[in-house]
Backbone as CSV, one residue per row, in Angstrom:
resi,resn,N_x,N_y,N_z,CA_x,CA_y,CA_z,C_x,C_y,C_z
1,MET,0.991,-1.136,-0.027,0.169,0.069,0.124,0.956,1.028,0.075
2,ALA,0.422,2.293,-0.663,1.039,3.498,-1.029,1.476,4.036,0.317
3,ASN,2.428,4.687,0.850,3.090,5.134,2.143,2.652,7.004,2.380
4,THR,3.257,7.823,1.171,3.099,9.008,1.295,1.622,9.222,0.874
5,ALA,1.934,10.657,1.153,0.438,11.736,0.572,0.200,11.684,-0.825
6,SER,1.351,12.057,-1.395,0.793,11.962,-3.002,0.715,10.569,-3.676
7,ALA,1.339,9.929,-2.853,0.922,8.129,-3.427,-0.563,7.826,-3.123
8,LEU,-0.947,8.071,-1.840,-2.174,7.795,-1.534,-3.253,8.779,-2.373
9,LYS,-3.047,9.787,-3.022,-3.674,10.868,-4.114,-3.975,9.874,-5.040
10,ARG,-2.830,9.434,-5.631,-2.429,8.940,-6.694,-3.714,7.510,-7.157
11,VAL,-3.656,6.738,-5.678,-4.274,5.971,-5.816,-5.933,6.125,-5.852
12,ARG,-6.128,7.289,-5.157,-7.573,7.894,-5.134,-7.793,8.385,-6.457
13,GLN,-7.211,9.277,-7.287,-7.223,9.386,-8.503,-7.489,8.280,-9.339
14,THR,-6.691,7.549,-9.273,-6.657,6.260,-10.413,-8.079,5.412,-9.943
15,ALA,-8.336,5.283,-8.895,-9.910,4.677,-8.726,-11.134,5.372,-9.590
16,THR,-10.905,6.660,-9.218,-12.128,7.615,-9.541,-11.951,7.560,-11.374
17,ARG,-10.588,7.139,-11.884,-10.988,7.053,-13.475,-10.953,5.960,-13.500
18,THR,-10.577,4.918,-13.037,-11.018,3.497,-13.207,-12.508,3.480,-13.644
19,ALA,-13.015,3.958,-12.465,-14.728,3.849,-12.496,-15.011,4.455,-13.284
20,ARG,-14.681,5.890,-13.854,-15.469,6.449,-14.818,-15.005,5.905,-16.113
21,ASN,-13.920,5.318,-16.539,-13.847,4.934,-17.895,-14.462,3.668,-17.928
22,ARG,-14.389,2.647,-16.459,-15.529,1.373,-17.231,-17.171,1.767,-17.337
23,ALA,-17.795,2.794,-16.583,-18.905,3.273,-16.809,-19.202,3.382,-18.235
24,ALA,-18.005,4.475,-19.085,-18.326,5.107,-20.315,-17.973,3.919,-21.252
25,LYS,-17.168,2.673,-20.778,-17.141,1.706,-21.895,-18.347,0.504,-21.970
26,SER,-18.952,0.850,-20.743,-19.825,-0.067,-20.343,-21.181,0.699,-21.506
27,ARG,-21.422,2.093,-20.944,-22.172,2.725,-21.744,-22.282,2.343,-23.695
28,LEU,-21.205,2.199,-24.085,-20.617,1.939,-25.460,-21.197,0.633,-25.892
29,LYS,-20.939,-0.295,-24.758,-21.157,-1.467,-25.363,-22.941,-1.580,-25.377
30,THR,-23.315,-0.938,-24.536,-25.028,-0.892,-24.327,-25.516,-0.259,-25.569
31,ALA,-24.871,0.732,-25.853,-25.502,1.454,-27.287,-25.306,0.468,-28.239
32,ARG,-23.997,-0.243,-28.473,-23.864,-0.595,-29.715,-24.594,-2.269,-29.852
33,LYS,-25.053,-2.828,-28.754,-25.943,-3.544,-28.490,-27.364,-2.977,-28.912
34,ALA,-27.965,-2.035,-28.399,-29.118,-1.362,-28.543,-29.177,-0.967,-30.195
35,ALA,-28.091,-0.752,-30.453,-28.281,-0.484,-32.301,-28.354,-1.525,-32.811
36,LEU,-27.563,-2.558,-32.716,-27.191,-3.774,-33.451,-29.033,-4.813,-33.691
37,SER,-29.551,-4.427,-32.195,-30.755,-5.015,-32.186,-32.102,-4.159,-33.095
38,ALA,-31.823,-2.758,-32.840,-32.977,-2.331,-33.243,-32.756,-2.426,-34.755
39,ILE,-31.587,-2.322,-35.204,-31.124,-2.723,-37.100,-31.774,-3.916,-37.255
40,ALA,-31.660,-4.677,-36.739,-32.369,-6.305,-36.884,-33.335,-6.338,-36.685
41,GLY,-34.243,-5.192,-36.137,-35.952,-5.144,-36.307,-36.462,-4.658,-37.412
42,ASP,-38.025,-4.485,-37.143,-38.686,-4.002,-38.273,-38.505,-2.479,-38.225
43,ASP,-38.486,-1.482,-37.472,-38.984,-0.280,-37.023,-37.575,0.432,-37.641
44,ALA,-37.654,1.352,-38.734,-36.292,1.984,-39.124,-36.255,3.079,-38.592
45,ALA,-37.204,3.751,-37.820,-36.839,5.198,-37.310,-36.014,4.746,-35.956
46,ALA,-36.770,3.901,-35.156,-35.885,3.380,-34.049,-34.510,2.703,-34.510
47,ALA,-34.218,2.517,-35.458,-32.659,1.883,-35.960,-32.371,2.963,-35.977
48,GLN,-32.608,3.827,-36.588,-32.109,5.299,-36.963,-31.814,6.073,-35.563
49,THR,-32.579,5.990,-34.773,-32.125,6.850,-33.313,-31.231,6.453,-32.641
50,GLU,-31.079,4.636,-32.962,-30.266,3.998,-31.945,-29.030,4.434,-32.660
51,LEU,-28.913,4.255,-33.807,-27.888,4.735,-34.643,-27.159,5.599,-34.182
52,ARG,-27.834,6.666,-33.990,-27.589,8.272,-33.806,-26.686,8.123,-32.279
53,THR,-27.464,7.826,-31.425,-27.019,7.298,-30.071,-25.858,6.612,-29.979
54,ALA,-25.375,5.573,-30.453,-24.211,4.784,-30.660,-23.178,5.479,-31.003
55,VAL,-23.405,6.327,-32.039,-22.419,6.924,-32.933,-22.014,8.179,-31.989
56,SER,-22.829,8.617,-31.474,-22.530,9.713,-30.241,-21.912,9.539,-29.139
57,VAL,-22.241,8.129,-28.493,-21.505,7.377,-27.270,-19.936,7.377,-27.763
58,ALA,-19.911,6.636,-28.608,-18.535,5.982,-29.627,-17.782,7.593,-29.484
59,SER,-18.486,8.477,-30.359,-17.270,9.606,-30.243,-17.019,9.822,-28.986
60,ARG,-17.760,10.125,-27.815,-17.325,10.793,-26.715,-16.374,9.865,-26.181
61,ALA,-16.267,8.713,-26.329,-15.458,7.750,-25.365,-14.122,7.896,-26.230
62,ALA,-13.718,8.032,-27.884,-12.982,8.317,-28.059,-12.352,9.517,-27.989
63,LYS,-13.215,10.691,-27.717,-12.698,12.301,-27.197,-11.949,11.919,-25.875
64,SER,-12.723,10.922,-25.261,-11.726,10.873,-23.610,-10.687,9.615,-23.793
65,ASN,-10.533,9.299,-24.771,-8.945,8.237,-24.850,-9.649,7.235,-24.185
66,ILE,-10.714,6.470,-24.135,-11.316,5.379,-23.664,-11.166,4.437,-24.114
67,ILE,-11.579,4.522,-25.410,-11.074,3.510,-26.830,-10.328,4.371,-27.993
68,HIS,-9.635,3.407,-28.826,-8.846,4.398,-29.601,-9.597,5.029,-30.586
69,LYS,-9.301,5.978,-30.853,-10.169,6.865,-32.470,-10.588,5.823,-33.852
70,ASN,-9.475,5.189,-33.722,-9.795,4.377,-35.315,-10.646,3.063,-34.746
71,ALA,-10.881,2.543,-33.482,-11.737,1.606,-33.034,-13.073,2.319,-33.450
72,VAL,-12.956,3.312,-32.830,-14.335,4.099,-32.891,-14.957,4.355,-34.421
73,SER,-13.954,4.717,-35.540,-14.557,5.136,-36.558,-14.883,3.442,-37.606
74,ARG,-14.154,2.263,-36.923,-13.966,1.151,-37.067,-15.783,0.721,-36.958
75,LEU,-16.216,0.849,-35.734,-17.392,0.553,-35.143,-18.766,1.593,-35.869
76,GLN,-17.987,2.732,-36.018,-19.002,3.623,-36.415,-19.565,3.319,-38.069
77,SER,-18.684,3.016,-38.623,-18.691,2.290,-39.941,-19.561,1.301,-39.893
78,ARG,-19.220,0.082,-39.481,-19.881,-1.318,-39.345,-20.961,-1.086,-39.003
79,LEU,-21.748,0.262,-38.214,-23.027,0.086,-37.597,-23.900,0.802,-38.727
80,ALA,-23.441,1.718,-39.331,-23.968,2.781,-40.543,-24.223,1.505,-41.583
81,LYS,-22.804,0.513,-41.696,-23.296,-0.208,-43.276,-24.007,-1.037,-42.705
82,ALA,-24.144,-1.661,-41.421,-25.400,-2.531,-41.216,-26.788,-2.031,-41.503
83,ALA,-27.122,-0.764,-40.701,-28.564,0.229,-41.403,-28.571,0.441,-42.408
84,ASN,-27.409,0.775,-43.148,-27.959,1.220,-44.626,-28.106,-0.326,-45.689
85,ALA,-27.631,-1.344,-45.390,-27.974,-2.890,-45.911,-29.468,-2.970,-45.009
86,LYS,-30.017,-3.285,-44.234,-31.378,-3.021,-43.877,-32.229,-2.300,-44.325
87,ALA,-31.828,-0.931,-44.481,-32.811,0.041,-45.196,-32.650,-0.523,-46.970
88,ALA,-31.631,-0.704,-47.411,-31.858,-1.154,-48.985,-32.751,-2.450,-49.089
89,ALA,-32.437,-3.440,-47.884,-33.391,-4.956,-47.916,-34.760,-4.599,-48.101
90,VAL,-35.485,-3.307,-47.000,-36.630,-3.446,-46.865,-36.819,-2.385,-48.082
91,LYS,-36.601,-1.726,-48.453,-37.002,-1.147,-49.747,-37.043,-1.856,-51.170
92,ALA,-35.917,-2.610,-50.948,-36.195,-3.633,-52.054,-36.814,-4.827,-52.419
């Protein structure tokens, strides 16, 4: 265990940041799952809403360096591709 005041403060800071990062990552996973299930469903409006939410949450996670910006870009691209494929299939 830490002995100095500065080391104890670093322990507190790490615990706070870990909790914040874990919550943000969980929020991202939940938004991704919600978007994928909405895309798989029949309601196009709900799919667009969930897609927009997932993209927003992912962008915020990248801005905070919780996940890498390229990983966010890849996630957004895959979600948009799935949504567009579903929309094209519904129209056809």
